[in-house]
Phi, psi and omega in degrees: 000137181291136181284139172263171177302319179297319179298317182296313180299320178294318179299318179302314182289316185289336187245015176052045177289131184268325186221155177234123183257122176265123179244144177208164186257129175282179188294310180292328176133027174252137175293138176240163179206158169215145190240139181237143168301143187299335179296342181277354186254119173227180183298330182297330181300329182287347175253315187272332178080179176237134181283152174204172183270102181288344180285345181269000180260133186303128175079010184254225194291149170289162186297332183277357178220053193272339185291127178223167180241139170263121178248107183290145177261110186299333183289349183263007186299134176210149174284121181290123186278001189243007178259143178290318175274148183297120187225134171257154182243139177228132175278140186242153165261159180253131183234141174286125185291340181276307184274341185062023178256160176301145181279126189298336180266003176286115184302323182293325178294321177300315180295320178297321179292327177295318177296318180295323180294319177305312180297321183293333181284339185081358180298313181196180178243348180215134171243126183259143174233139174231090181278142176248088186273114178271158181202166175248146173247115180249161174267339185202139173219129177223139177205152180199140174229112179229169181305328184254359178201158176206128178200161163224154179213116173244149181214153180211137176298341182270351190291136179301329182289355180256017181296335181257008185279143172289111181240002171049058002257160169278121187263005178069212181052053177251125184304132176293156179307132179064017180237027180275357184254105338217095181289156180285167170300150010275353178300315172277096186271359184248016182299317180292321179295318178295322177297323176296318176300315179299318180300317178294319178301314181293323175299331180269006175091005177280143180262102181266135181258333189190152169218146180195164171290148177257183193298319189285158170287181172066034169084027176289139188219163173215136172233126185253132174260155173295146181301158178207170180293160195309300184293316180300319181292322177294318174303313183294323180294324176296317178295319178304310180294320179300316180294314181300313182296319184282325175293320176301313184297319181288350174257013179075019178245172175227135181247141178225143175256013174303132188296325186218076180273348185237128179288140171063026169218174185296144174271180181259117177255181174217077178303134185243110175279137187219142174202154178246138179235158176214128180053039178078009182241138179287137182260355185265353180273139180190199184253009180278192181308133178066019181073024183258155178276168175299322178301315181295318180294323176292323176301316176300318179302320178294317179297318181291320180297319186257012186302318183295327179284314183287345175305325180293345181250334182255344173226071201263017181237158176299326180292334180304325187273000167273343172274323186277066176229150182301145171101356183237031179062016175250099189290129177256349181265131189272091179213169177230155183195153169277133175072332188285111184279359176268000176267149180297328177236123178249145175253100183301138185243025183293329187221146177270354182297134177304327181292339182268356183287123184203168173247153181237112176271127195253357182263350174297159175222165189281007172280354184285161168276112190298325179299313182289318182295312180297319179298318181295316178297317180298317182293322177295316179294318178296323177299322177297319179293315182296324184257010178048052183285123180284125180283357184081191182279143176292159180241104184259005175272163172289113184300325182288348178261002182284154177286160177305324180295317179293320181295326184296341181272354181256122178296156183230163176291162172301152180264000179206162176297323179301317179294322179294319179295323176297321177295321178294322176301319184281331189226087175216009179301324181295335180281341185274349180301141178065015182058030181293301167260160175238164176303322180298318180297314181297312181297318181294318178302310183297314180297316181299313183296318181292315186283322188262342183238301184297311182299321181295316180292317183294328183281340187274126171303139185256140178307325180293332177294326175295320178298322184276323197236355188300325185269012181297000000 
């Protein structure tokens, strides 16, 4: 049963809770928090909120209009597993203190508007997402960029590149490149650590379906949660990442959701399973290709039509496009297929049940802001349904085995974040429906990414450039 404000206040008193942590999502996609002694929390806080400085949050308010309100959502209450004093955690929405309306740049508000828009269209009443967020577990990470040097160094006791290292003793059993999916221990040396992560997740109310080693060497992992509705799933994914990072840290490890931290091995993606339901019935099951309905195929058509634009929101870092290259199970060619994992959209064929019918978009990655990414995918798919966009013919061949002539007929994703942002500039009308995204949000996203990320990366001499050009 969902907790009310009254329930939360009672829980605090009955369980001797010492602190209350308010968590919220900044614009690019990092969880932020502020903590209050429990005596400061009463039912009124859930209506009136707590003030904070919005100008200090990335991509938000200017300094002359910095006051904002945090409004906690009582239904998100969970006991935070990482505080020494008993602390509960609440996810918050951001409200303008003058208008008392949701803040247009608040990612959670964008996601809530996407859910409301779905209902308003009559297409369905619930859109489900099932993200598969991959990550790496390292033993050490060091990086530095200064005028006279630039480097990164990641290491793992599991890394194949350490087979010859003096480890006093080196016990071997290090997964070979691209062979981490999925041998038993001792080659998989992180099975217990992942189980510990799963245990904390379950204690926090997350529904975990599976955990396993992933394809890459050096500790790549995946833990899968059961699908959930758009906003709830984004809330859960933030908690999921928080748990993974903190459980890793308390075990002397470090976890990263960076899409491509290791050269010449698989990167970390976040395949997103999606389906729309109405009145408790799945709308994606039918008699069409792959057992899909016309509604599902039109949804696919919308995703394929707007894929280049939404790439800027679902694969939103410069590093994302080091993963999105041929040959590493990250499809760059915009096609759909049943079972074929080299297509950008796969139709999973594990079950014939209508309830299991869904589509899987394979190019998102876990560096995204889940509220913004899920909302963007939903809006693209709904545009396909509304405009009956034909997805074209499915591609059941291995895309990587096609000739250059055949490949030239298949559209592809942008090859860089800059290219993706340009596509978003040209194609974002579908995101503005229902005031889900606003022109200000799109413009701010593009400006933030160009000024704070792309320009910084482009200006820095790269170590590989020394390898290529130092002796010129």
